[in-house]
RODO-2510 file (C-alpha; in nm, 4 decimals, decimal comma):
residues 257
     n   res          X          Y          Z
     1     m    -8,9087    14,0578   -10,9542
     2     t    -8,5468    14,1336   -10,8568
     3     e    -8,3047    13,8435   -10,8698
     4     s    -8,1450    13,7453   -10,5407
     5     i    -7,7676    13,7859   -10,5689
     6     l    -7,5174    13,6189   -10,3376
     7     t    -7,1699    13,7697   -10,3186
     8     f    -6,8679    13,5824   -10,1827
     9     e    -6,5362    13,7518   -10,1077
    10     q    -6,1830    13,6173   -10,0831
    11     p    -5,9186    13,8405    -9,9192
    12     l    -5,5694    13,8187   -10,0644
    13     h    -5,3826    13,9669    -9,7656
    14     e    -5,4014    13,9182    -9,3901
    15     r    -5,4808    14,2867    -9,3376
    16     v    -5,7855    14,2624    -9,5646
    17     r    -5,8880    13,9396    -9,3914
    18     l    -5,8774    14,1208    -9,0569
    19     l    -6,0853    14,4131    -9,1853
    20     l    -6,3476    14,1818    -9,3355
    21     r    -6,3757    13,9917    -9,0071
    22     m    -6,4177    14,3145    -8,8143
    23     e    -6,6760    14,4404    -9,0643
    24     t    -6,8815    14,1220    -9,0285
    25     l    -6,8751    14,1343    -8,6487
    26     i    -6,9579    14,5066    -8,6364
    27     d    -7,2530    14,4575    -8,8734
    28     r    -7,3845    14,1750    -8,6557
    29     f    -7,3477    14,3865    -8,3430
    30     r    -7,5345    14,6804    -8,4930
    31     q    -7,8188    14,4631    -8,6185
    32     t    -7,8744    14,2822    -8,2900
    33     s    -7,8041    14,5650    -8,0447
    34     l    -8,0906    14,7721    -8,1851
    35     e    -8,3466    14,4938    -8,1364
    36     g    -8,5411    14,4931    -7,8148
    37     r    -8,5500    14,1239    -7,7283
    38     d    -8,3253    13,9832    -7,4588
    39     y    -8,2109    13,7116    -7,7003
    40     d    -8,0888    13,9761    -7,9479
    41     h    -7,8997    14,1621    -7,6778
    42     h    -7,7441    13,8356    -7,5625
    43     h    -7,6209    13,7778    -7,9184
    44     a    -7,5011    14,1404    -7,9468
    45     l    -7,2947    14,1009    -7,6311
    46     m    -7,1435    13,7722    -7,7557
    47     v    -7,0436    13,9488    -8,0772
    48     l    -6,8934    14,2365    -7,8793
    49     v    -6,6850    13,9844    -7,6847
    50     d    -6,5588    13,8479    -8,0178
    51     i    -6,4786    14,1986    -8,1454
    52     y    -6,2695    14,2867    -7,8424
    53     s    -6,1014    13,9449    -7,8426
    54     l    -5,9990    13,9995    -8,2059
    55     a    -5,8900    14,3576    -8,1355
    56     g    -5,6847    14,2295    -7,8422
    57     r    -5,4854    13,9896    -8,0597
    58     v    -5,4132    14,2319    -8,3449
    59     d    -5,3506    14,6081    -8,3418
    60     v    -5,6589    14,6846    -8,5511
    61     k    -5,6107    15,0607    -8,5417
    62     r    -5,2502    15,0378    -8,6629
    63     e    -5,3439    14,7987    -8,9448
    64     l    -5,6288    15,0269    -9,0460
    65     m    -5,4116    15,3371    -9,0449
    66     g    -5,1530    15,1549    -9,2551
    67     e    -5,4169    15,0645    -9,5130
    68     i    -5,5523    15,4206    -9,5292
    69     e    -5,1995    15,5575    -9,5790
    70     r    -5,1409    15,3021    -9,8565
    71     q    -5,4672    15,3999   -10,0271
    72     i    -5,3819    15,7717   -10,0049
    73     a    -5,0408    15,7096   -10,1629
    74     n    -5,1944    15,5100   -10,4483
    75     l    -5,4684    15,7685   -10,5028
    76     n    -5,2068    16,0429   -10,5116
    77     r    -5,0338    15,8686   -10,8013
    78     l    -5,3587    15,8850   -10,9971
    79     s    -5,3434    16,2667   -10,9926
    80     t    -5,0817    16,2619   -11,2679
    81     q    -5,2945    16,0530   -11,5031
    82     s    -5,5118    16,2058   -11,7733
    83     g    -5,8866    16,1521   -11,7647
    84     v    -5,9025    16,1464   -11,3842
    85     d    -6,1690    16,3610   -11,2167
    86     q    -5,9286    16,5764   -11,0159
    87     e    -6,1981    16,7387   -10,8003
    88     r    -6,3459    16,4057   -10,6993
    89     l    -5,9995    16,2605   -10,6373
    90     t    -5,9057    16,5560   -10,4153
    91     l    -6,2252    16,5256   -10,2107
    92     t    -6,1694    16,1510   -10,1694
    93     m    -5,8124    16,1994   -10,0478
    94     q    -5,9199    16,4765    -9,8100
    95     g    -6,1815    16,2438    -9,6615
    96     q    -5,9201    15,9719    -9,6158
    97     r    -5,6793    16,2141    -9,4465
    98     r    -5,9519    16,3388    -9,2094
    99     l    -6,0321    15,9814    -9,1122
   100     l    -5,6637    15,9047    -9,0626
   101     g    -5,6347    16,2106    -8,8387
   102     r    -5,9284    16,0988    -8,6258
   103     l    -5,7692    15,7572    -8,5767
   104     e    -5,4379    15,9208    -8,4813
   105     d    -5,6163    16,1480    -8,2325
   106     q    -5,7965    15,8601    -8,0636
   107     v    -5,6169    15,8198    -7,7318
   108     g    -5,5999    15,4937    -7,5432
   109     a    -5,6631    15,1311    -7,6257
   110     l    -5,9801    15,0264    -7,8045
   111     d    -6,0819    14,8151    -7,5051
   112     q    -6,0508    15,0998    -7,2535
   113     r    -6,4245    15,0941    -7,1731
   114     i    -6,4341    14,7236    -7,0876
   115     k    -6,0869    14,6703    -6,9426
   116     g    -6,1269    14,6211    -6,5709
   117     n    -6,5064    14,6023    -6,5967
   118     e    -6,5903    14,3063    -6,3773
   119     f    -6,9290    14,2449    -6,5412
   120     f    -6,7880    14,2312    -6,8950
   121     t    -6,4848    14,0282    -6,7854
   122     s    -6,7005    13,7686    -6,6103
   123     i    -6,9161    13,7311    -6,9215
   124     r    -6,6098    13,6947    -7,1454
   125     q    -6,4616    13,4294    -6,9178
   126     r    -6,7799    13,2276    -6,8678
   127     t    -6,8915    13,2350    -7,2309
   128     a    -6,5610    13,0763    -7,3300
   129     l    -6,7153    12,7581    -7,1861
   130     p    -7,0055    12,5789    -7,3598
   131     g    -7,3254    12,6886    -7,1876
   132     g    -7,1251    12,9068    -6,9505
   133     a    -7,3762    13,1924    -6,9480
   134     c    -7,6506    13,0078    -6,7608
   135     d    -7,8200    13,1943    -6,4791
   136     f    -7,6658    12,9731    -6,2089
   137     d    -7,3168    13,0535    -6,3479
   138     l    -7,3793    13,4248    -6,4024
   139     p    -7,6759    13,5468    -6,1950
   140     i    -7,5791    13,9082    -6,2647
   141     y    -7,6064    13,8415    -6,6372
   142     h    -7,9477    13,6841    -6,5916
   143     y    -8,0474    13,9967    -6,3955
   144     w    -7,9110    14,2287    -6,6697
   145     l    -8,1133    14,0488    -6,9373
   146     s    -8,4272    14,1173    -6,7310
   147     q    -8,3682    14,4933    -6,7403
   148     p    -8,5626    14,7203    -6,9809
   149     a    -8,4440    14,6982    -7,3424
   150     a    -8,3439    15,0662    -7,3468
   151     a    -8,1114    15,0197    -7,0479
   152     r    -7,9464    14,7141    -7,2049
   153     e    -7,9019    14,8946    -7,5362
   154     e    -7,7479    15,1958    -7,3627
   155     l    -7,4815    14,9810    -7,1981
   156     l    -7,4059    14,7907    -7,5198
   157     l    -7,3573    15,1151    -7,7127
   158     e    -7,1414    15,2572    -7,4337
   159     w    -6,9091    14,9566    -7,4603
   160     f    -6,9031    14,9866    -7,8395
   161     q    -6,8347    15,3621    -7,8456
   162     p    -6,4486    15,3369    -7,8623
   163     l    -6,4935    15,1357    -8,1834
   164     e    -6,7061    15,3942    -8,3671
   165     t    -6,4217    15,5654    -8,5546
   166     v    -6,2610    15,2314    -8,6357
   167     a    -6,5942    15,1018    -8,7660
   168     e    -6,6393    15,4092    -8,9868
   169     a    -6,2852    15,3759    -9,1202
   170     i    -6,3300    15,0048    -9,1972
   171     t    -6,6474    15,0811    -9,3912
   172     q    -6,4759    15,3538    -9,5932
   173     v    -6,1617    15,1516    -9,6651
   174     l    -6,3548    14,8450    -9,7797
   175     t    -6,5982    15,0571    -9,9827
   176     f    -6,3070    15,2077   -10,1791
   177     m    -6,1476    14,8668   -10,2144
   178     r    -6,4623    14,7075   -10,3557
   179     a    -6,5278    15,0033   -10,5852
   180     a    -6,1790    14,9625   -10,7322
   181     g    -6,2860    14,6363   -10,8967
   182     h    -6,4349    14,6093   -11,2439
   183     p    -6,7250    14,3619   -11,2303
   184     h    -6,7760    14,1566   -11,5450
   185     q    -6,9573    13,8413   -11,6436
   186     v    -6,7625    13,5186   -11,6888
   187     i    -6,8502    13,1485   -11,7030
   188     g    -6,7200    12,8677   -11,4872
   189     h    -6,7104    12,5765   -11,7311
   190     d    -6,8219    12,2553   -11,5630
   191     g    -6,8236    12,4500   -11,2376
   192     y    -6,4595    12,5606   -11,2609
   193     y    -6,2847    12,8888   -11,3410
   194     e    -5,9183    12,9886   -11,3349
   195     q    -5,7480    13,3209   -11,3990
   196     s    -5,4001    13,4685   -11,3726
   197     l    -5,3304    13,7841   -11,1736
   198     d    -5,1125    14,0636   -11,3087
   199     t    -4,8370    14,0947   -11,0482
   200     n    -4,7898    14,4615   -11,1369
   201     y    -5,1001    14,5356   -10,9291
   202     a    -5,1483    14,4993   -10,5529
   203     w    -5,4568    14,2773   -10,5633
   204     q    -5,6453    14,2753   -10,2350
   205     l    -5,9845    14,1172   -10,2848
   206     i    -6,1692    13,8821   -10,5198
   207     r    -6,5488    13,9030   -10,5355
   208     v    -6,7739    13,6401   -10,6919
   209     s    -7,1476    13,7032   -10,7308
   210     v    -7,4006    13,4392   -10,8337
   211     t    -7,7780    13,4347   -10,8552
   212     a    -7,9430    13,2300   -10,5821
   213     d    -8,1433    13,0268   -10,8342
   214     l    -7,8227    12,8538   -10,9481
   215     q    -7,8245    12,6722   -10,6133
   216     c    -7,4500    12,6570   -10,5731
   217     y    -7,1697    12,8401   -10,3963
   218     p    -6,8057    12,9106   -10,4833
   219     e    -6,4860    12,8030   -10,3139
   220     i    -6,2133    13,0527   -10,4028
   221     s    -5,8456    12,9616   -10,3773
   222     a    -5,5931    13,2342   -10,4498
   223     g    -5,2180    13,2879   -10,4613
   224     r    -4,9982    13,5735   -10,5732
   225     q    -5,0162    13,4882   -10,9440
   226     r    -5,3476    13,3124   -11,0022
   227     f    -5,6763    13,2103   -10,8477
   228     t    -5,9378    12,9441   -10,9038
   229     v    -6,3113    12,9316   -10,8388
   230     r    -6,4814    12,5959   -10,7904
   231     f    -6,8599    12,5801   -10,7620
   232     l    -7,0199    12,3292   -10,5290
   233     d    -7,3736    12,2014   -10,4864
   234     p    -7,4637    12,1998   -10,1141
   235     g    -7,7481    11,9494   -10,1691
   236     d    -7,9643    11,9055    -9,8611
   237     f    -7,6755    11,9863    -9,6215
   238     h    -7,6660    11,6283    -9,4989
   239     d    -7,4091    11,4854    -9,7387
   240     r    -7,0773    11,6178    -9,8609
   241     p    -7,1172    11,8985   -10,1214
   242     r    -7,0579    11,7882   -10,4798
   243     i    -6,8707    11,9709   -10,7550
   244     v    -7,1171    12,1268   -10,9986
   245     g    -7,0930    11,9583   -11,3390
   246     r    -7,2509    12,2362   -11,5451
   247     d    -7,1525    12,5803   -11,6693
   248     i    -7,2062    12,8537   -11,4090
   249     p    -7,2369    13,2191   -11,5185
   250     f    -7,1215    13,4598   -11,2501
   251     q    -6,9956    13,8117   -11,1938
   252     l    -6,6271    13,8466   -11,1127
   253     s    -6,4517    14,1472   -10,9643
   254     c    -6,0807    14,1612   -10,8823
   255     c    -6,0049    14,4602   -10,6611
   256     a    -5,6806    14,6554   -10,6339
   257     i    -5,6290    15,0117   -10,5166
***
């Protein structure tokens, strides 16, 4: 029987934090938009509202392009090192450049499909209030949820379409970032672990993986020079979590590219 592994990630820069947030929201949208129940499509639309709200506060495309350019520059420096698979490195950099080109060629704002759309705007405004999406507040939304699942899905995917290239780029960037780590087993003595960070590297992400049978979760605190991991016992979720007082084996990966 395969062990259940839980992985927790701690971003070390605001750009990485933004990309992780977008990745989480996009994954939730894709999972729920493809389900046929009205409840799932309601949740998918709420997630889409969150995605466009986040994209409206930060220039996601610019941040993403900046990260791809940074990764290309760092990968290019690897070409001078011995032992590097030059063919694989070249293909990787070509893929990054193609993705960068597609982002550069994408004309218009990410929210071009929903900007000025009265239906989407009314949903965004009403759902900002607790219980604001009731049928007496938004009869048109109640009507939309009664439409066939295929019609609802078509509209959701139409609104998501401007985000497709961004979503692909986020997946690729974070995949490379995670792969740049070197997972290894360590032990948190009495539920605590501390490690210094070599400031010669541009660390971006810390990943901690534990088996579910340990019945605990990590809180990761990180600065430029060191980070700590503290394991907590959630108990029955009624009382305040307690610090674990036993040794916790876990897999650690510090990622820099």
